[in-house]
N, C-alpha and C positions, 0 to 999 in steps of 0.2 A: 636346679642350677648345675650346669655341666662343669666338670673339671678337665683340665688339659691332660691328655694322655701322655705317658712317659715314652719317649722315643727309644729305640734300641741303643742309640749312641749314649743317651743319658743313663740307661741301665748299665752299660759297660763302664761308664765313668764311676757310677756308684759302686759297682763291684770292685773296681780298681782301688778306689779310695778306701773302701772297707778292708780289702786285702792288705793294702799298705799300712793302714792303722793297726790291723791285727799283727802284721809282721813287726812293726815297731814296738808294739806291746810285748811280744814274745822276746825280742832282743833286749828290751829294758828289764824284763823279769828274770832273764837267765842268771845274772849275778846274784840276785836276791834268792832265787831257788837254789843256786849252788851253795850260798852261805847257810841256808836252812838245812840242807842235806849234810853238809860238812859239820855243822854244829852238833849233829846227832851221831857222828862217828866217834869211835874211841880215840882218845888223844894219841895213843901209840900206833894207830892205824895209818900207815904211810899213804901219801897222796902221790900216785904215780900215773903215767900214761895208761889209759884203758881202765883205770880204777879211780877216777876222779869223783864220780857221782856217788855210787852206792858201795858201801863196804860189806863185810860179811855180817856185821852186827850193828844195831843202832842202840843208842843209850842216851839217857838224860844226865849222865854223869858230868858232862861238860858244863851244863847250866848250874848244877849244884856246886861244882868246884869253883866256877867263876864267881858265883855269889859269895862264897866263903873266902876267896882270895882277895877280894876288894870290898871296901866299905860302900856298897852301892846305896845303902840308905842315906848316907851322908852326901854322896854324889847327886842323888835325886833331889834332895832338899836344896843343895847348892844350885842346881840347874833351874829348879822351879823358882827359887828366889831371884835368880839372875834374870830370867826371861820376863818375869812379872815386873821387876824393878825397871828394866830397860823399857819395856812397853809402856808402863805407866808414865814415865818421864817423856818418852817420845810422843805419846798422844797429846801431851800438853804443849810441848815445844813446836811440833809440826802444825798443830791447829792454830796456835797464836801466830806463828810465822806466816802460814798460808793466808790467814785472815788479814794480816797487814799488807801482804802483796796483792791480795784480791780486792780489798775494800778501800784502801787509802791510796792517795796520790802524793808522792813526795819526790824531792830531787834525788837523783841517783838510784831510783827504784830499779830500773832495768839493769844497770851495772851491778847492783848488789845481788839481784836475782841471778845474773850471769855467773857470779862467783859462787853462789850457792850450788848451781848446776855443775860448775866446774869440779866440785868435790866428787861428783859421781864418776868422773873420768880418772881420778887418782887411784891407782891400785892400793889395796889395803896394806900389802906388804911394804910399800914405800913409806908408810907412816909408823912402822913398828918401832924403829929406833927413837924418833922424837917422842912418841907416846910413852915408851918405856922410861925414857929420861924424865918426863913430866911426872909419871907415877912415882918414881923413886924420890924425886924432890918433894912431892906431896906427902911422902911417908905412907903410901897406901899399898906398897908391894905386898903380894900374897893376901889380898882381900877380895871379896866378891865385888865390892864397889869399884875396885880397880879394873875389873873386866868390863864393867858396864859404862864407865865414864866416857870413853871415846865414842860410844853409840847413843849418847843422850840426845844428840841432834841428828836428824836424818835428812839429807838432801833429797833423797828419793821420796820420802814421806811428805816433805814440804811441797815438792813439785806435784805430787799426786793430789794432795788436799787443795792446793791452789787451783788446779784444773777443775776440781769438783766445785769449789766455791764460785768460780767464774761462770759455771753453768746455772747458778741460782738466778732467777729472773730479777733484773734490776728494779722492776716495779715493786717487788716485795720488799727489797731493801729500802727503797725510798718511802714506801708506806710505813715501814718501821721507824724511820727517822722522823717522819711527820708526826707519828704517834708519840714521839718523845723517848724512844728506846735508847738506852746507853749502848756503848760498844759491846759490852759483854752480853746484853740482852739481844742485840742483833746477832751475835755469834751463836748464842744458845738457842734462840727461837727461830731464826731465819736461815742461817747458813748450815748449822749442824744437822737438823732433821733430814733433809734430802741427801746428805753426804754420809749417812750411816753405812751404806754398803762399801763405800771407799775406805772408811775407817776399819771395817771388819776385814777387808782384803789386805790392807796394810798390816793390821794386827796379826793376821795369819802368817804373812810373809816374815814379819819380824820374829815371831816366836819360832818358826821353822829355822830361820837363818841362825839365830843365836843359840838355839838348842844344839845345832850341829857345828857351831863354831869351834875350831880346834887350835889353830896356831897361836892366836893372841892369848887365850886362857892358859895355854901351855907355857908361854913365855913369862907371863906376869904372876903366875902362882907357883908355889913350891911345896905345898902341903895338902893333906887330905881335907883339912878344915875349910879350904876355899876352892878346891878344884871341882869343876863340873864333870859331867859324865864323860864327855869326849876326851878331856885331858886325862881322866882317870884310866882310860884304855891303854895308855902308854905302858903301864906295868905289864900288860899281857903280851907286849911285843918283846919283852926282855927275859922271858921265863925259860925259853928253850936254849939248849946248849949250842945249837947251830942256827938259831933264829926263832921266829915266832912259832908257837904251837897253834896251828891254824884252826883246829877243832875248838880249842879253848877261846881263841881270839874271835872267831865267828859267833860263838855262843854269847860272849860278852857284848859284841857289837849289836847283835839282835836284841839284847836286853836294853841297850841304849835307845834304839830306834823304835822299839815296840810301842811306847806310849804315843808317839806321833802317828804311827800306823793305825793304832786303835782309834785315836781321835779322828783321823781322816775317815775311817770306815763309818763311824757314827754320824759325822757331820759333813760327809762328802757333798751332799746336795747343797747345803748352805755354803760350803767352801767354794764350789764352782759358781753358784749364783752370785756370790759377792764379787768374784773376779770379773764375771761378765758385766755386771752392773757398774763396776768401777772403771770399765774401759781397758782393763789389763788383758792383753791377748797372749 
């Protein structure tokens, strides 16, 4: 069986796309490489033009000092508790909401779903004041649960799961109804099994987003007991007499992102496959 030969024009296109991808990869990696190099420079080594990348000496002192200056153990525990709590609640709420929108017919369904999608168009910063007022009235200020409450429902997750449920063959659903399945049996045995890649893709997105969330945790917390990693980095911006100590700050920042980076390295194939199968481009 013969295969179609690649034309010279197709080879040029492939070279161009590969070169463009490589260029974008290099441009994306430059800030990361800069942060890595600066984190190994002595804290008193000035960053000036022509001497941005490599200094005279490299040291691990910044990492040791950063770990001793901040309670990273507490920050890591708070962050893990936060992302696990948010994801656990989200998986329940988005699954039930998507099931209702995909499986049932009721009056005002399209209008209600429109308002759910409308939440995706509202900037998070626009909701800071009302969310903060609600948290204060509930008496939850400076707690981990206060950070997670605004994210217990996800318009994006509801939309994603609804689209996945709509792709389930209706014949399977009707067969389940004929066999006498209850609503939760339909959800568990018919809708969820083919939607697992979508759940994984959303779960990865949720964990990454809330691990890196900065502004809301900074506003709603005020102590080490409840602050996550990103909010804890603020102390490193206030240690220098004329500003941040960049070597110390980059070392602390890399310690924050290191777990996500390592998880991605170990599970990158599963990560990419989940997004491909879920339809996220």
